[in-house]
N, C-alpha and C positions, 0 to 999 in steps of 0.2 A: 433517723438521725441524719441531719444535713450538715454540710461543711460550714464551719464558722470562719469568718474573715479575721478573727483575732487569734494570736498564738496562745497555746495553753492546752490543758487536758481536762478542764472543768466540764466541758460539754460532754465528753465521754462518761465521766463520773456521774454527771447529772442524769444521763440517759439510763445508765445501769441502775442507779438508785430509784429513779422514776419508774422503770420497768418492774422492779421488785415490789415497790409499794403499790403500783397499779395492779399488778397481778394479785396481790393479797386482797386489795379492795374489791377488785372485780370478782374474785372467787367468793368473797363474803356477800356481795350484793346480788349475785346471780343465784337464784334459788333453784331453778329447774335444771340449768345447764352450766355447771361450774367450769367446765373446760372452756366454753366459749366466753364466759365472763372473765376468766383468768386471762385469756388471750387478748380480748378487747382492752381490759384494764392495763395489761402489760404494754400494749402498743401506745395507748393514750398516755400512760405514765412516762414511757420512754420519750415520746415527742415533747411532753411538757418539761421533763428533766433536761432534755437536750437544749431546748430553748432557754431555760433558766441558766444552764451552764455556760452557753455561748454569751448570754448577757453579762454574766459574771466575768468572763474572759475579757469582754470589751471594756467593762468597768475597770478591771485591773490594768488594762493597756492605757486607758486615759489617765488613771491615777499615776501610773509610772511616768507617762509623758509629761505630766504637769508637776512632777516632783513629789508625789505623795506616797512614795515607797514602791515596792515591787522589784523583781529581779528578773533579768533575762541574760542568758549567756552572751558574751560580747559578739560572737559570730553568728548568732541566730537571726534568721530572716523570715519574713512572711510576705505574701502577695496581697496587695490591696488595689483594686481598680486597675489591674494590669501592670502595676509597678512593684518591684521587689524592694521591700523596705527593711532596714535594720529593725530588730524586734523592739528596740527602745523608742521607736518613732510612732507617733499617733498618725492614723490615716487622715487624708483630707481629699476634697474633690480637686482633681488635677486636670490641667491642660498641658498637652505635650509641649516641650521646648527643645531640649537637646543642644542648645547653644553653649558656647564657651564664655565664661565670665572671669573677671579679675576682681578680687577684693580690694576696695579702695583704702581700707584700714584694717586693723586686727578685728576680726568678727567672731562672735560666739555662734556655733551651730546649735540650734535649739531642737528639742524633741517634738515640738508642735509649732505651728505657725503663729506664735505669740511671744512677746518678750518675757512673759511670766513663766514660760515653759523651762524645764530643766535644761541646763547646758550639757551637750553631749560631745562637744568638740570645739575646734577653733580653726579659723582660716587666718593666715598672716597677711598683712598688707602686701599687695602685689602678687599674692598666690592665685594661680589660675585654677578653675574648676569647671566641671560640666554641670549644667542645669538639666536634670532629668525632666523636670516639669515646673510649672508655676501653679500655685494654689489659686483655683478659680475665684475671681472676685476680690483678690487681694494683691498686694505687692510682694508676697512671700514666694521664695524659690526653693524647690527641693534640690539639694546638692547631691550629686551622684559620685560614687567611687566604684569603678569596675561594674557599672550597671546597677548598683544597689544604692537606694536612697539612704544617706547617712546623717542628714540633718537639714534644718531649714534656716535660711538667712533672709533678711529683709532686702528687697531690691534697691532701696535707697542708698545702700552702702556698697553696691557693686556696680561695675560697668561692663558692657559687652567687651569681649576680648579683642575684637577687631578695632575698637576705639582706643585700646591701650597703647601708649607709646612710652618708650624708655626715656628717662631723663637724660639730657645731654649737658655735659659740663664743659665749660670753656676756661682755659687758663690764660 
């Protein structure tokens, strides 16, 4: 059983079920040495079940990110490609950023780098935030809060914090 990059316990369940089924199949197929057949079947079944369970976890994560159901506790996180992400976010290929930005208007935080993804929060116009990373090959930014990715925003609606200036009013 190897580590899975998506949150959940289906990988473990798949490995256990796969090991049991593999052991039964191995025992029945091995005519001369049932012990070896059982062991080989259990290992092969556990590996297959683990892979299937991890695939199911990834599918659940993507479905949840794109608004197709699923549930994760509000404070749950996982690590993907070196970034700690809120469990309701889909992973993406990241490029480090770390710069400060300001929202130019009220913005929805998305669970994946697409406008069709589920809304997971909001930034208000003028609100400052840290960009943990940019999504490679796109204009999407991973918004960070205390070192955890909490949502994605499109770069067209933000500006670097250093370029932000306060409005001045004259009477």
